[in-house]
C-alpha positions as CSV (number, residue, x, y, z in Angstrom):
1,X,22.4,-30.2,-7.7
2,X,21.3,-29.3,-11.2
3,X,19.5,-26.0,-11.7
4,X,15.8,-26.2,-11.8
5,X,14.7,-25.6,-15.4
6,X,11.2,-24.5,-14.4
7,X,12.6,-21.5,-12.4
8,X,13.6,-18.5,-14.5
9,X,17.2,-17.3,-14.2
10,X,18.0,-14.0,-12.4
11,X,19.2,-12.5,-15.7
12,X,15.9,-13.4,-17.4
13,X,13.9,-12.0,-14.5
14,X,15.9,-8.8,-14.6
15,X,15.3,-8.5,-18.4
16,X,11.6,-9.0,-17.9
17,X,11.5,-6.4,-15.1
18,X,13.4,-3.9,-17.4
19,X,10.8,-4.5,-20.1
20,X,8.0,-3.8,-17.7
21,X,9.6,-0.5,-16.7
22,X,10.1,0.5,-20.4
23,X,6.5,-0.3,-21.3
24,X,5.2,1.7,-18.3
25,X,7.4,4.7,-19.1
26,X,6.3,4.5,-22.8
27,X,2.6,4.3,-21.9
28,X,2.9,7.3,-19.5
29,X,5.0,9.4,-22.0
30,X,2.9,8.7,-25.1
31,X,-0.4,9.3,-23.3
32,X,-1.5,5.7,-23.8
33,X,-2.4,5.6,-20.1
34,X,-6.1,6.4,-19.9
35,X,-5.7,8.7,-17.0
36,X,-2.9,10.9,-15.7
37,X,-4.3,10.3,-12.2
38,X,-3.2,6.7,-12.2
39,X,-0.1,5.7,-10.3
40,X,2.1,2.8,-11.3
41,X,2.7,0.0,-8.8
42,X,6.3,0.1,-10.0
43,X,6.8,3.8,-9.1
44,X,9.6,4.3,-6.6
45,X,7.6,6.7,-4.4
46,X,4.7,4.3,-4.4
47,X,7.0,1.5,-3.2
48,X,8.4,3.7,-0.4
49,X,4.8,4.6,0.6
50,X,4.0,0.9,0.9
51,X,7.1,0.4,3.1
52,X,5.9,3.3,5.3
53,X,2.4,1.7,5.5
54,X,4.1,-1.6,6.6
55,X,5.9,0.3,9.4
56,X,2.6,1.9,10.5
57,X,0.8,-1.4,10.4
58,X,3.5,-2.9,12.7
59,X,3.0,0.1,15.0
60,X,-0.7,-0.5,15.1
61,X,-0.3,-4.2,15.7
62,X,2.0,-3.5,18.7
63,X,0.6,-0.4,20.3
64,X,-3.2,-0.6,20.0
65,X,-3.6,-4.0,21.8
66,X,-1.2,-2.9,24.6
67,X,-3.0,0.4,25.1
68,X,-6.3,-1.4,25.3
69,X,-5.0,-4.0,27.7
70,X,-3.1,-1.7,30.0
71,X,-4.7,1.7,29.9
72,X,-6.4,3.0,33.0
73,X,-10.1,2.9,33.6
74,X,-11.6,4.9,30.7
75,X,-14.9,5.4,32.7
76,X,-13.0,7.9,34.8
77,X,-13.4,11.3,33.1
78,X,-9.9,12.5,34.0
79,X,-8.3,9.2,32.6
80,X,-10.4,9.6,29.4
81,X,-9.2,13.2,29.0
82,X,-5.6,12.1,29.6
83,X,-5.9,9.4,27.0
84,X,-7.2,11.8,24.3
85,X,-4.4,14.2,25.1
86,X,-1.6,11.6,25.0
87,X,1.0,11.5,22.3
88,X,0.1,7.9,21.6
89,X,-3.5,8.9,20.8
90,X,-2.2,11.7,18.5
91,X,0.1,9.3,16.6
92,X,-2.8,6.8,16.3
93,X,-5.0,9.5,14.7
94,X,-2.2,10.4,12.2
95,X,-1.6,6.7,11.4
96,X,-5.4,6.1,10.9
97,X,-5.5,9.1,8.5
98,X,-2.6,7.7,6.5
99,X,-4.4,4.4,6.3
100,X,-7.4,6.2,4.8
101,X,-5.2,8.0,2.3
102,X,-3.7,4.6,1.4
103,X,-7.1,3.2,0.6
104,X,-7.7,6.2,-1.8
105,X,-4.2,5.7,-3.4
106,X,-4.9,2.0,-3.9
107,X,-8.0,2.9,-6.0
108,X,-5.7,4.6,-8.5
109,X,-2.6,2.4,-8.4
110,X,-2.1,0.3,-11.5
111,X,-1.2,-3.3,-10.5
112,X,1.3,-5.5,-12.3
113,X,-0.9,-8.5,-13.4
114,X,0.6,-11.4,-15.3
115,X,3.5,-9.2,-16.5
116,X,1.4,-6.3,-17.8
117,X,0.3,-2.9,-16.6
118,X,-3.3,-2.1,-17.6
119,X,-4.0,1.6,-17.3
120,X,-7.8,1.3,-17.7
121,X,-9.2,3.1,-14.6
122,X,-12.2,0.8,-14.4
123,X,-10.1,-2.3,-14.4
124,X,-7.7,-0.7,-11.8
125,X,-10.6,0.1,-9.4
126,X,-12.2,-3.3,-10.1
127,X,-9.0,-5.2,-9.4
128,X,-8.6,-3.4,-6.0
129,X,-12.3,-3.9,-5.2
130,X,-12.0,-7.7,-5.8
131,X,-8.7,-8.0,-4.1
132,X,-7.4,-6.0,-1.1
133,X,-10.2,-3.6,-0.5
134,X,-12.1,-5.6,2.1
135,X,-8.8,-6.3,3.9
136,X,-7.8,-2.7,3.9
137,X,-11.1,-1.6,5.4
């Protein structure tokens, strides 16, 4: 089969990606970024954070419904106390805290939109508000 001319080659995509990284690094180093508090979506630590959030999301999708379905009667005081002291509950509280931190980080994460990184804090926050904010809540 003939290669599809409408799809960019891997080499072209890699060159475009490298250009994005160079632009980002230049904007951060020259101070063109409007705020030092903004985080690039291309940042390696930010990407690992997103992977961790995916793992915690899978945990939540699996564990919370099972605990609701199979936990003992929570109207019994001793069962309720046992639930709040369980390791599962402790992990859920930590995971919920990390989800709240993730929402705060998303407010200051510069997205890659149509091949550009825009470091204007108002546009970064507006983009998140119009996009994933309601889903994250």
